[in-house]
C-alpha positions as CSV (number, residue, x, y, z in Angstrom):
1,M,-8.6,19.2,0.3
2,S,-9.3,16.5,3.5
3,G,-13.2,18.3,3.8
4,I,-15.7,16.5,2.0
5,N,-18.6,19.6,0.5
6,Y,-21.8,18.1,0.8
7,S,-23.6,20.7,-0.3
8,D,-23.3,19.6,-4.0
9,K,-25.7,17.1,-5.6
10,I,-22.7,14.9,-5.7
11,P,-20.4,15.4,-2.7
12,N,-17.0,15.5,-3.3
13,N,-13.3,17.0,-2.4
14,V,-12.2,17.6,-6.2
15,N,-13.8,21.0,-6.1
16,L,-16.2,19.9,-8.7
17,S,-18.2,23.1,-9.2
18,E,-15.5,24.2,-10.7
19,D,-15.8,22.1,-13.8
20,R,-19.6,23.2,-14.9
21,A,-18.7,20.4,-18.0
22,L,-18.0,17.5,-15.8
23,Q,-20.3,18.5,-12.5
24,R,-23.1,18.2,-15.5
25,A,-21.7,15.1,-16.7
26,L,-21.9,13.3,-13.7
27,E,-25.2,14.3,-12.8
28,Q,-26.3,13.0,-16.2
29,W,-24.9,9.5,-15.1
30,Q,-26.1,9.8,-11.4
31,P,-29.9,8.8,-11.8
32,N,-28.5,5.7,-13.5
33,F,-26.7,4.8,-10.9
34,L,-29.7,5.2,-8.9
35,N,-32.0,2.9,-11.1
36,W,-29.0,0.5,-11.3
37,W,-29.1,0.4,-7.5
38,Q,-33.0,0.1,-7.3
39,D,-32.7,-3.0,-10.0
40,M,-29.8,-4.8,-9.2
41,G,-28.9,-3.3,-5.3
42,P,-29.9,-5.0,-2.0
43,D,-33.3,-6.9,-2.7
44,K,-36.3,-5.6,-0.8
45,S,-34.5,-3.4,1.2
46,Q,-34.7,0.1,-0.2
47,N,-36.8,1.2,2.8
48,F,-34.9,0.4,5.9
49,D,-32.9,2.6,7.9
50,V,-29.1,1.4,7.8
51,Y,-26.8,2.4,10.4
52,L,-24.2,3.3,8.2
53,R,-20.8,4.7,8.2
54,T,-20.0,8.0,5.6
55,A,-16.7,9.5,4.8
56,V,-16.7,13.3,6.2
57,S,-12.9,13.3,5.5
58,V,-10.1,11.6,4.1
59,E,-7.7,12.0,6.7
60,P,-6.7,8.5,8.4
61,Q,-8.7,9.8,11.9
62,G,-11.8,11.0,11.9
63,W,-13.1,10.4,8.4
64,A,-16.5,9.1,9.1
65,Q,-19.2,9.2,10.8
66,F,-22.4,7.1,11.7
67,G,-26.4,7.4,11.1
68,H,-29.8,5.4,10.4
69,V,-30.1,6.1,6.4
70,K,-32.2,4.9,3.6
71,M,-29.2,3.5,1.1
72,L,-30.6,5.3,-1.4
73,D,-30.2,8.4,0.1
74,Y,-26.3,7.6,1.4
75,R,-24.5,9.8,-0.3
76,W,-21.9,8.1,-2.6
77,G,-19.4,10.5,-3.9
78,I,-15.8,11.5,-4.8
79,F,-13.0,11.6,-2.6
80,L,-9.5,12.0,-3.3
81,N,-6.6,11.3,-1.0
82,P,-4.6,14.9,-0.7
83,G,-2.0,15.1,-3.2
84,V,1.4,15.1,-2.8
85,A,3.7,18.1,-3.4
86,D,6.0,17.7,-6.5
87,R,5.2,13.9,-6.1
88,S,7.8,11.7,-8.8
89,I,7.2,8.7,-10.3
90,H,9.3,6.1,-8.2
91,F,9.4,2.7,-10.9
92,G,9.9,2.0,-14.3
93,D,11.0,4.0,-17.5
94,H,9.9,7.0,-16.2
95,L,11.5,6.6,-12.5
96,G,12.4,10.2,-11.6
97,E,9.7,12.2,-13.2
98,A,7.0,13.9,-12.3
99,A,3.9,12.2,-11.7
100,W,1.5,13.1,-14.1
101,Q,-1.8,14.9,-13.6
102,D,-3.0,14.4,-17.0
103,V,-3.4,10.8,-19.4
104,P,0.0,11.0,-21.5
105,G,-1.8,9.9,-25.4
106,E,0.9,7.0,-25.7
107,H,-0.6,5.4,-22.3
108,R,-4.4,6.4,-22.9
109,A,-6.0,2.5,-23.5
110,N,-3.7,0.6,-21.0
111,L,-5.3,3.6,-18.3
112,R,-8.5,3.0,-19.5
113,R,-8.4,-0.3,-19.7
114,I,-6.8,-0.5,-16.2
115,I,-9.8,1.6,-14.5
116,V,-12.8,0.0,-16.3
117,T,-11.8,-3.4,-14.8
118,Q,-11.2,-2.0,-11.1
119,G,-14.6,-0.4,-11.9
120,D,-16.7,-3.3,-13.4
121,T,-15.5,-5.2,-9.9
122,E,-17.6,-2.7,-7.7
123,P,-20.8,-3.2,-9.0
124,A,-20.3,-7.1,-10.0
125,S,-20.1,-7.5,-6.0
126,V,-23.1,-5.8,-5.4
127,E,-25.0,-7.6,-8.1
128,Q,-23.8,-10.9,-6.3
129,Q,-24.3,-10.0,-3.2
130,R,-28.0,-8.3,-3.7
131,H,-30.2,-11.5,-2.1
132,L,-28.3,-11.9,0.9
133,G,-30.0,-9.8,2.8
134,L,-33.2,-12.3,3.1
135,T,-31.5,-14.4,4.7
136,C,-29.3,-12.8,7.4
137,P,-27.5,-14.7,10.3
138,S,-28.6,-11.3,12.7
139,Q,-29.5,-7.4,12.1
140,Y,-25.7,-6.8,13.3
141,D,-24.3,-9.1,9.8
142,L,-27.4,-7.7,7.4
143,R,-25.9,-3.5,8.6
144,N,-22.3,-5.5,7.8
145,L,-23.2,-6.7,4.4
146,F,-25.2,-2.9,3.8
147,Q,-22.3,-1.7,4.4
148,V,-19.9,-3.4,2.0
149,N,-22.6,-2.6,-0.5
150,V,-22.8,1.2,-0.5
151,E,-19.2,1.4,-0.4
152,E,-18.4,-1.0,-3.3
153,G,-21.0,1.6,-5.0
154,R,-19.0,4.6,-4.0
155,H,-15.8,2.8,-5.1
156,L,-17.8,2.5,-8.6
157,W,-18.5,6.2,-8.4
158,A,-14.2,6.9,-7.9
159,M,-13.6,4.9,-11.4
160,V,-16.8,6.7,-13.1
161,Y,-15.3,9.9,-12.0
162,L,-11.6,9.0,-13.7
163,L,-13.5,8.1,-16.7
164,H,-15.7,10.9,-17.1
165,K,-12.7,13.6,-16.2
166,H,-9.9,11.8,-18.6
167,F,-11.3,10.1,-21.1
168,G,-13.8,12.4,-23.0
169,R,-16.5,10.3,-25.0
170,D,-14.8,7.3,-24.3
171,G,-14.8,7.3,-21.2
172,R,-18.6,8.4,-20.4
173,E,-19.3,5.5,-22.4
174,E,-17.6,3.0,-20.5
175,A,-18.8,4.7,-17.4
176,Q,-21.9,3.6,-19.0
177,A,-21.4,0.2,-19.7
178,L,-20.2,-0.2,-16.2
179,L,-24.1,-0.6,-15.5
180,E,-25.2,-2.3,-18.3
181,R,-22.7,-6.1,-17.8
182,H,-24.5,-8.2,-14.8
183,S,-22.7,-10.6,-12.7
184,G,-23.5,-13.9,-14.1
185,D,-25.3,-12.4,-17.3
186,A,-25.2,-14.7,-20.0
187,N,-25.0,-12.6,-22.4
188,H,-23.2,-8.8,-20.6
189,P,-21.1,-10.4,-18.0
190,R,-18.9,-9.1,-15.9
191,I,-15.5,-8.9,-16.9
192,L,-13.6,-11.1,-14.3
193,G,-14.7,-14.5,-14.1
194,A,-14.9,-14.7,-9.9
195,F,-17.4,-12.0,-10.6
196,N,-19.7,-13.8,-12.5
197,E,-19.7,-16.6,-9.7
198,A,-22.6,-16.8,-7.5
199,T,-22.5,-15.5,-3.7
200,P,-25.8,-18.0,-2.9
201,D,-24.8,-18.0,1.4
202,W,-23.5,-16.1,3.8
203,L,-20.3,-18.8,3.9
204,S,-19.7,-17.9,0.3
205,F,-20.2,-14.2,1.3
206,F,-17.7,-14.2,4.0
207,M,-15.3,-16.2,2.3
208,F,-15.9,-13.9,-0.5
209,T,-15.0,-10.9,1.7
210,Y,-11.9,-12.1,3.2
211,F,-10.4,-13.7,0.2
212,T,-11.8,-11.4,-2.9
213,D,-11.8,-8.4,-1.4
214,R,-8.2,-8.9,-0.4
215,D,-7.3,-9.6,-4.2
216,G,-9.3,-6.1,-3.9
217,K,-6.9,-4.9,-1.6
218,F,-3.3,-5.7,-3.2
219,Q,-4.8,-4.6,-7.1
220,L,-5.8,-0.9,-5.1
221,C,-2.5,-1.3,-2.8
222,A,-0.7,-1.8,-6.7
223,L,-2.3,1.1,-8.8
224,A,-1.5,3.3,-5.7
225,E,1.6,3.6,-6.6
226,S,0.8,4.4,-10.5
227,A,2.4,7.3,-11.9
228,F,-1.0,9.0,-13.0
229,D,-1.9,10.7,-9.7
230,P,-5.5,10.9,-9.8
231,L,-5.5,7.3,-10.0
232,A,-3.1,6.8,-7.1
233,R,-4.7,9.7,-4.7
234,T,-8.7,7.7,-5.5
235,T,-7.4,4.3,-4.8
236,K,-5.7,5.1,-1.3
237,F,-8.8,6.4,-0.4
238,M,-10.4,3.3,-1.4
239,L,-8.3,1.3,0.7
240,T,-9.7,3.0,3.8
241,E,-13.0,1.3,2.8
242,E,-12.0,-2.2,1.6
243,A,-10.1,-2.4,5.0
244,H,-14.0,-2.9,6.8
245,H,-15.0,-5.3,3.5
246,M,-12.1,-8.1,4.9
247,F,-13.0,-7.5,8.8
248,V,-16.1,-8.3,7.6
249,G,-15.1,-11.5,6.0
250,E,-12.4,-12.4,8.8
251,S,-14.2,-12.1,12.2
252,G,-17.2,-13.8,9.8
253,I,-15.2,-16.8,9.5
254,A,-13.8,-16.8,12.9
255,R,-17.4,-16.8,14.3
256,V,-18.5,-19.3,12.2
257,I,-15.9,-21.5,13.7
258,Q,-16.5,-20.4,17.2
259,R,-19.7,-21.5,16.7
260,T,-19.0,-25.0,15.5
261,A,-16.1,-25.6,17.8
262,Q,-18.8,-24.6,21.2
263,V,-21.0,-27.2,19.5
264,M,-18.2,-30.0,18.6
265,N,-16.9,-29.7,22.5
266,E,-20.7,-29.5,23.7
267,F,-21.3,-32.9,21.9
268,K,-17.9,-34.2,22.2
269,T,-17.5,-34.6,18.5
270,D,-16.3,-34.1,15.0
271,D,-18.7,-36.7,12.9
272,V,-20.1,-34.3,10.4
273,S,-23.4,-35.6,10.4
274,K,-23.9,-35.1,14.1
275,L,-22.9,-31.4,14.0
276,R,-24.8,-30.9,10.3
277,A,-28.3,-32.3,12.2
278,A,-26.9,-29.5,15.2
279,G,-27.1,-27.1,12.7
280,V,-23.8,-25.9,12.4
281,I,-21.1,-25.9,9.4
282,D,-18.8,-28.6,10.0
283,L,-15.0,-27.9,9.3
284,P,-14.5,-29.9,6.4
285,T,-17.2,-28.0,4.6
286,L,-15.2,-25.3,5.6
287,Q,-12.2,-26.3,3.8
288,R,-13.8,-26.8,1.2
289,Y,-15.5,-23.5,0.5
290,L,-12.1,-21.8,1.7
291,N,-10.2,-24.1,-1.1
292,F,-13.0,-23.0,-4.0
293,H,-12.6,-19.1,-2.9
294,F,-8.8,-19.1,-2.5
295,S,-8.6,-20.5,-6.1
296,V,-11.0,-18.4,-7.4
297,T,-9.7,-15.6,-6.4
298,I,-5.8,-15.7,-7.2
299,D,-6.9,-16.4,-10.7
300,L,-7.8,-13.0,-10.6
301,F,-4.1,-11.7,-10.5
302,G,-3.9,-13.2,-14.4
303,A,-1.5,-15.6,-16.1
304,D,1.7,-15.9,-14.1
305,E,3.3,-14.7,-17.2
306,S,1.9,-11.3,-19.1
307,S,3.4,-8.9,-21.3
308,N,0.6,-6.5,-20.2
309,A,2.2,-6.9,-16.4
310,A,5.6,-5.7,-17.7
311,I,4.1,-3.2,-19.5
312,F,1.8,-1.8,-17.2
313,Y,4.5,-1.7,-14.4
314,S,7.8,-0.5,-17.2
315,S,5.2,2.6,-18.2
316,G,4.7,3.5,-14.3
317,L,0.9,2.5,-14.8
318,K,0.8,-0.2,-11.9
319,G,3.5,-1.1,-9.6
320,R,3.7,-3.5,-6.9
321,F,2.3,-4.0,-3.2
322,E,4.4,-2.0,-1.6
323,E,6.7,-0.5,-4.6
324,G,8.7,1.9,-1.9
325,K,9.4,-1.1,1.1
326,R,11.4,-2.8,-1.9
327,Q,15.2,-3.0,-2.2
328,D,15.9,-3.1,-5.8
329,D,16.2,-0.8,-8.7
330,H,12.5,-0.2,-9.3
331,V,13.3,-1.4,-12.9
332,L,13.5,-4.6,-12.8
333,K,15.3,-5.3,-16.0
334,G,17.4,-7.9,-16.2
335,Q,16.3,-9.6,-12.8
336,T,14.2,-13.4,-12.8
337,Y,11.6,-14.5,-10.9
338,K,10.4,-18.3,-10.2
339,V,7.0,-19.2,-11.6
340,I,5.8,-22.9,-12.0
341,Q,3.8,-25.1,-14.4
342,A,3.4,-29.1,-14.9
343,Q,5.8,-30.8,-17.0
344,G,6.6,-34.9,-17.3
345,G,4.4,-35.5,-14.7
346,Q,5.8,-33.4,-12.0
347,L,5.6,-29.6,-11.3
348,V,8.6,-27.9,-11.9
349,E,10.0,-24.1,-11.3
350,R,11.6,-22.0,-13.9
351,E,13.1,-18.6,-14.2
352,V,11.5,-16.1,-16.0
353,P,12.0,-12.4,-16.3
354,M,10.6,-10.5,-13.3
355,L,8.8,-8.0,-15.3
356,N,6.9,-10.2,-17.2
357,A,6.3,-12.4,-14.4
358,L,4.8,-9.2,-11.7
359,N,1.2,-10.8,-11.9
360,E,2.5,-13.8,-10.1
361,V,4.7,-11.3,-7.7
362,L,1.4,-10.1,-6.7
363,R,-0.3,-13.4,-6.5
364,D,2.5,-14.4,-4.1
365,D,2.2,-11.3,-1.8
366,Y,-1.6,-11.6,-1.8
367,I,-0.7,-15.3,-0.7
368,V,1.3,-14.7,2.1
369,D,-1.3,-12.2,3.6
370,S,-4.3,-14.6,3.2
371,V,-2.0,-17.0,4.9
372,G,-1.9,-15.0,8.0
373,G,-5.7,-14.3,8.3
374,V,-6.5,-18.6,8.2
375,E,-3.6,-18.5,10.9
376,R,-5.9,-16.2,12.9
377,W,-8.8,-18.9,12.3
378,N,-6.6,-21.5,13.5
379,K,-6.0,-19.9,17.3
380,V,-9.8,-19.7,16.9
381,L,-9.5,-23.9,17.0
382,A,-6.7,-24.2,19.0
383,K,-7.9,-21.8,21.7
384,A,-11.2,-23.9,21.8
385,G,-8.8,-27.3,22.4
386,I,-9.8,-28.6,18.4
387,A,-7.1,-30.3,17.0
388,F,-8.5,-29.4,12.9
389,R,-6.6,-26.8,10.9
390,L,-7.9,-25.1,8.2
391,K,-4.8,-24.4,5.3
392,V,-5.0,-22.7,1.8
393,P,-4.5,-24.7,-1.0
394,H,-1.5,-25.5,-3.2
395,K,-1.4,-21.9,-5.6
396,A,-1.8,-24.9,-8.5
397,F,-5.2,-25.9,-7.7
398,H,-8.0,-25.1,-9.1
399,R,-6.9,-22.9,-11.3
400,N,-8.3,-21.7,-14.6
401,I,-5.7,-18.9,-16.2
402,G,-2.3,-19.3,-17.3
403,A,0.0,-22.0,-17.5
404,L,-1.8,-24.0,-14.8
405,A,-5.2,-23.8,-16.1
406,G,-7.1,-26.8,-16.0
407,V,-4.1,-28.5,-14.2
408,K,-5.4,-31.7,-12.1
409,L,-3.9,-31.2,-8.8
410,S,-4.7,-31.8,-4.7
411,P,-5.1,-29.2,-2.4
412,S,-1.5,-30.3,-1.1
413,G,0.2,-30.3,-5.0
414,E,0.2,-33.8,-5.8
415,L,-0.9,-33.8,-9.8
416,L,-3.7,-36.2,-10.4
417,S,-5.6,-37.9,-13.8
418,E,-8.6,-36.6,-14.7
419,A,-10.1,-40.1,-12.9
420,Q,-8.5,-39.1,-9.7
421,W,-9.3,-35.8,-9.9
422,S,-13.0,-36.8,-10.8
423,A,-13.2,-39.5,-7.8
424,Q,-11.9,-37.3,-5.0
425,V,-13.4,-33.6,-5.9
426,D,-16.3,-33.7,-3.8
427,Q,-13.5,-33.5,-1.0
428,W,-12.1,-30.9,-1.9
429,L,-14.8,-28.3,-3.7
430,P,-17.8,-27.8,-2.2
431,S,-20.5,-30.5,-3.4
432,A,-24.1,-29.6,-4.6
433,Q,-24.8,-31.3,-1.0
434,D,-22.7,-28.8,1.1
435,R,-24.5,-25.8,-0.6
436,A,-27.8,-27.1,-0.2
437,F,-26.6,-28.2,3.2
438,V,-25.3,-24.1,4.1
439,A,-28.1,-23.2,2.1
440,S,-30.8,-25.1,4.7
441,L,-29.3,-22.7,7.3
442,M,-30.1,-19.4,5.7
443,G,-32.6,-18.3,7.6
444,R,-33.3,-14.9,8.4
445,V,-32.8,-13.6,12.1
446,T,-34.1,-9.8,12.4
447,E,-34.9,-9.2,16.2
448,P,-31.7,-7.5,17.8
449,G,-28.8,-9.4,19.8
450,K,-30.5,-12.6,18.1
451,F,-28.1,-15.0,16.0
452,A,-28.7,-18.3,13.8
453,N,-27.5,-20.8,15.9
454,W,-25.0,-21.1,12.9
455,I,-23.1,-18.4,13.8
456,A,-21.6,-16.9,17.0
457,P,-22.5,-12.8,17.9
458,P,-19.5,-10.6,17.6
459,A,-17.3,-9.4,20.4
460,M,-18.3,-6.0,20.2
461,G,-20.5,-3.6,18.2
462,I,-20.2,-1.2,15.5
463,N,-18.9,2.1,16.4
464,R,-18.8,1.1,20.3
465,Q,-23.0,0.2,20.2
466,A,-24.0,-2.6,21.7
467,V,-24.1,-5.7,20.1
468,D,-28.2,-5.6,20.2
469,F,-28.4,-2.3,19.0
470,D,-30.9,-1.6,16.4
471,Y,-28.8,-1.5,13.1
472,V,-31.8,-1.6,10.6
473,R,-34.7,-0.5,11.2
474,F,-37.2,-2.1,9.1
475,A,-39.9,0.0,7.2
């Protein structure tokens, strides 16, 4: 089960050739996917030979090989983690029962909704990032962008496989619709708001891959607990690739900070205008970008109270992050959790049923994980002797989902009037001037080993290659 069959038209480790009807359906979808990739994938890059990692097995060690390949020739496919014999459901009302190999009729609509929503995010991020290759800060970064893109494409394949195999005609129609919605399209937008936001520059890209792909990690971890075994096995493999996306974001921002700190020390200044004149991204601007991407991303977890979250958990469709490590009854009936709301001019906590607060539980786990990476960025500043520290804003800041939607709050958690918010918002979120400045830095650097002035080189290259390796061979 661990090896991947690359002799088939669609690489897979699910014995696809033994299900001829499914194979034909997916082979009919494949040209539509390739057309979408040509139209909406990385712009003006289809003929590049890119040093890409391709999965050759689903085992934790030695599961990938590297080599130069055109992205249109990348071997997208269907890879599931090996099944666990006699796997049982370990949370919800079906606790202790055998995991499902097929979709129970009573859960069909909700499972399809979960898979479609997850699947919709994958091509959306490719569409959001499609023009970034034209302003890459280095060949190393360009290669990382393309690696993220092809893996998002394969994650789309993972969800499309489940739709085709387990949901019949409805699933085939949903799979086609995943190629018809487009990020930011006024008539056919992507399902979730964050995936309709523009990713116009590399600072946004690094923030996206750090924060928004981290949401992907937590959502996939919750789905990897699912009683529906094919979904659990699919998402467990996807997590292996998701880790690289978060690495791109975390290391990218760390390198931006490193370069800015270097110039701050060289010029002995923290003056924003002088740093911008020197062609680096000042730390207050970094903080505003952080505030924006963090707040947009935590909205992806949904409303703090949700009957759907309760249904998904009790039904066994979607668990909590690291469900198996939690010391409770894994049923949660009668348990409570604290959520916050604005009331009487202040933020107050109140206890709600835990089952209805599971979006908030997952959001809080995500926030803890996000803070860890921000503290690693602060270590870069501390090592450089810079006193400035980045921080995540209050979780009620700049929210557009749930009870906190539209509440005006400072990043530190102070409730504000509309006038106070309007007077200070440009201190907390990227202004048009901030975005214009960052855009002005986005030249294209493609000579091996050369880097744009605003970002430091990485400490090491990809797959033990040199930093000045030819990661992308241009047509």
